[in-house]
N, C-alpha and C positions, 0 to 999 in steps of 0.2 A: 433471548433476554433483552428486551428493548430498554432504551434510555427513557426514563420517565420524568426526571427532573434535572435541570442543569443551571449552574450559576457560574458567572465569570466576574472577577473583580480586577480592575486595572490591567486588562489584557488589550493591547493595542488601544483602540479608541473606546473600548467598552469599560467604563468606570465601574458600573455595577448593573448587571442584568440577571434576570431570573426567569426561566422558562419552564412551564409544565408541558411536557412533550407528549403528543399523541403517539400511541403504540404503532400506528400505521402511517398516516400522511401528515406532513407538516410543511408549510410554506412560509418562508421568510422573504418579505418583499420590501422594496424601497428604492430610492434613487441611487444612482452610482455614487460611490464613496460614502455611503450612509453607514456602513458597518456590517453589511450582510455577509460578505466573505469572512470577515473577522470572527463572526459567530461560528461559522462552519470550521474555521481554523482552530478556534478555541475548543470546540467539541472534539475535533480530530486529535488535538494535542492531549486531551484527557485520555483518549484511547490509544495513543501511540507514544506519548512522551516526547514528541518533536513536532515541528511545524511542517505541514505538507508543502508550504511555499518556500522552504529552505531558509527561513528567516533566522537571524542570530537572536540570542536571548535578549540582548539590550534593545533590540527593535520591537520586542513583544511587550515589554513593560511600559505601561502608560507613562507619558512624559511627566517627570516629577515624582513618580511613585518609586518605592524601594523594591517592590515585588509584585507579582501577580498571583492570584488564587483561582483555581478551577475546582469545581465540585459537582458531582453527579450522583444520581441514584439509579441503579440498574434493577429492573424487575426480573427476578429469577423464576417467577411462577409461584414461589412459596414465601418469599420475603424480598425486601429491598436491600441491596448491597450498596454501600457508599464507596465512592472513589474520590480521591482528592490529590491535587498537585499544588505545592507552594514553591515558587521559583524566584530566585533573586540572583544578584551578581555573585553571591557567596556560595550558592549551591541550590540544588533542587531536592525536594522531599516528596516522595510518592507514598500514598497510603491507600489501602483497601480495607474497609471496615475498621479503620483506626490503626491497623497494623502497617508498619513501615515495610516498603518493598525495596529490594536491592536493585532491581532493574525494571525497565519498562515492559519486559516480556509479560509480567503479571497483568499490566494494563491491557496489553494486546489480547491476552487470553480472556479477560473479563468482558471487554467491549470490542469485539472484532468488527471492523468497519472497512469500507472501501469508499473511495472518493473519485468523483468525476468533476474535474475543474477545467477551466479554459486551457490549461497546459497539458491536458490528458493525452494529446496527440504525441507527446514526447515518448510515450510508451512504445510507439511505433517507430518514430524517427530519431529518438535519442540514442545514447550509447547502450551497449549490451548490458551494462550494470543495472539499468532500469528493468530490463526483462528478466535478469537473474533475480532481482528483488521480487518481481512478480511471481516467479516460480517458487521462491523460498517462502513467500507469504502463504501460498496454498499449502506447501509442504508442512509449514509450522502448524497449521490448523488441522490438516488431514492425518499426518503421521505423528503420533505422540512422541516418538523417539527422535524426531528430526532436530529439535533444538539442541539436544546433547551431541548428536552426530555433527552438527554444524559447528558447535563450539570446539569439539575435538579437532575437526579439520582446520579451523582457523588457528588454533593453538599450534598444531603441527606445521602449518604454513608459515606462521610467524617465526618459529624456531628455525626452520630450514632457511628462510630468508636471512635471518640474523646470522646464521653460520656462514652463508654465502658472502655476506658483506665483510666478514672478517678475513682478510687476506692471509692471516697467520694460520688459519684452520687448515688441517689436512683434508684430503678428499674423504678419508675414512670418517672423520668427525662430522662431515656434512651428510654422508650417506647414512650415518647412524640414525638420522631423523627420517630417512626415506620410508622405512617400514610403517611407521605410525602415519606418515603422510599418505601412503598408498592405501592403507586400510580405511582410513577416514574418508579419503577421496572416493573410494569405491562405494561406500555407504551413501554419501551425498549424491553421487551420480545415479545410483539405483533408485533412490527415493524420488529424485527429480523425474526420472523416466516414468516411474509409476504414476506420479501426479499428472504428467502429460497425457498418459493413457486415459486417465479418468476425465480430464477436461476436454479431450480431443473432439468427441462427438458433439458435446454441448457448444463448443466454440464454432464448429462448422454450422450447426443449426442456427445459432444466434447471428453469426456472420451473414448467413444467407438471408435471414429476415431483415437485417439492418442494411445490407449492401446489395442484396439481390444477385450475388455471385459466390463462387467458391472461395472460402477462406480456410487456410491451412497453415502449418508451420513445419519447419525443419529444425530439429534439435542438434546443435553442434556441441559435443561434450567438453571441448577445451583442449583437445589434442587430436592428432590424426586418427581417423576412424579405423585405419588398417593396422594401427599399432596398439600395444598395451600401454598403459600409463608408465609402467616401469621402463619400457623401451623408449618412450618419448622423453623421459627424464635423462636417460643415458645419452640420447642424441643431442639434447639441448644443454649438456653439461658445461661446455666451454662458454656458451652464450650466457648461461645463468651465472657463472662465476664472474664474467665481465660486468654484467648489469647488477648483480647482487639481488636478483629476484627470480622466483620460479616461474618459468614461462609456459608450463603445461600443467593442466589440472582443472578441476571444476571452477576455480576462480576466473578462468578464461572462457567459460561456456557462453554460448549464444543461442538465442531463440530467433531463428530467421523466419519472418512472417511472409506468407504467400497470399497474394490477393489476385484472384482470377488467373491463377497459375503463373503469376509473375512476382518478383520481389516487391513487396508492399512499400518498403522504405523509400523507393525512388519513383514510384509510379502513381501514387494516389494523391488527390487534392487534400487540402487541409481539412475540409469537411469530411471526406472519406477517411482520413487518418483518425479523426475524432470518433467516427462510427466504428472503425476497426478496433481502436483502443477500448471503446465501450463494450464491444463484443467480447474482448478478452476479460474485462473486469466483470461483466455479467456472468460469463461462463465460470470464472473462478468463484464468484459469490454463490452461484447455484451449487457447485460441488461442495464448498465449505458448509453451506447451510444444510445440505443433505447429510454430511458427515456429523455435524454437531447437533442436528435435529432441532434447530432453532433459527429464527430470522436474524440476519445481520443488519447493521446500521449502514445505510447507503446515503452518502452526502452528495448532493448534486448542486454544484455551483454554476448557476446560469446555464442550464442545459440547452437553452434555446440558441445560444451563441453559435454562429457559423453554420446553422442548419436551416433549410427551408421548412415550410410548414409540414410537408409530407414526411421528410426525414425526422423531424421532431416528433411527429405522431408515432412513427415506427419505434423511435427510441423510447418514448414514454410507455408504449405498449409492452416492450420488453422489460422495462423497469417494473411495471405493475404486476407482470406475470411472475416476477421473482418472489413477491410477497415479503419483501424486506421492509424494515422500518425506513421510511423516507423522510429526509429533511432536505428540502430544495430551496434555492433562492431564485428570485425573478424580479424584474423591474416593477411589474404590476401583479395584482392578485388574480387576474384573469389570463395571464400569459400562459400558464400551464393548466391543462385540464386533467382533473383527478376523477377516479371512479366514484368517490364520495367526497363530501366537503372536507378539506384538510383543516387542521388547526392553523390559524393565521396569526402571523407576527409581523407588525409593521415596524420598520427600523428607520430612525431619523437621527442623524448626528450621534450615533452610538447608543441611542436610547430605544427601548423596545416597548411597543404597545400591543396588547392582545386585541385582535379584531374578531368580529363575528360575521 
C-alpha cells in the first residue's frame, strides 16, 4: 500500500508542502540544510507518530506556529485511506479515515516503513535497545499476536519493578507477579526467536552482497542460556531488591552481530557499519513485505554518504531488488541512478518544486 499523497504544514522548516508521490521511485534533492531530511522526517512521523531523529515536539513545530499538521493518502489497491496528525504543545491527535486513534500502533500498521539515514550505523554500534527495537518491529508486522504479548510483558515488568521498589513489600507480594512475568516473557522470547529464523538466511545473503563476507548474529535471550528464566530470577533476587529493577528477562536481550566471524561492533569501519545496518534493514523489509504481501515504504536519507561508488552501487542494487516504494534524498538529481526515471522534487529553503 504505497503513499500516494503527502502534505506537511509548519513542520520544522516546512511551512506548507504538498507532494504527489510515485508508487515506485521518488528523489528529493537540493543543497544541504534545504529541508530534504525534514521531508523524510515528516513522512516517517506520519507512519510512526515520532521523530526518527529523536527530536522533541517543540523542535518540530515551525518557529512562531502553534502546531504542525501532517496528512497522507495511502493506496490500498481498492481505495485511498487518509491519515493525519495534528500536534501541538497541548497534545497530539491521530486520525485514520477521520477516526481518532488511541496510539501510534495504528499508524505503524497502516504505513509500515523503514529508514536508512546517516545515523543508521548505530543499529550496529549503538546500545542493545536499538537491536531489540529492530527485532520487535519485525515481530509486530509478522506475528499478529505480538503487540498484545508485548503489552502484557511490559505491564508485568512494570508491576514487578514497582513492587521491588517498595521496601515494605514482602517477598511473597513480589513473587505474586512472577507467574505473569514468566508467561509473557516466554511468549516474547519465542516470537523473537521465530522472527530471527525467518530473517536469518536473507540477512546472510544481503550481507554477502553488500560486504562480500559472512554476516551472522548471535541471539542472547536476556539471561544465562543454561538457566530457565525462573531460575535466573531466583539467583538475581537480592540484586533486584537492591536496585529496584528486574535484571533478567527479554528486556535485557541482545542481538550480537557477527562480521566475517568476528564481533561487528568493534571491528568494522563506519562505512562497513552502514552497509551491515542496511543489510539488517533490507532483510527485515523483505520478510515483512513477504508476510504482508505488499511493498513497504523505504526512506533513504543521503544513501551516498560515507560510501564509495562501488559500495553505493551495491547498496542501490539491493534497494531496487526489494521492490519497495522508495523516497530518497540527494544533493543532485543525478547522484543516484534509478532503473527508471523517478519523480523529482527540488527543495530550496523548505519549499518544494516538482521537476521533470
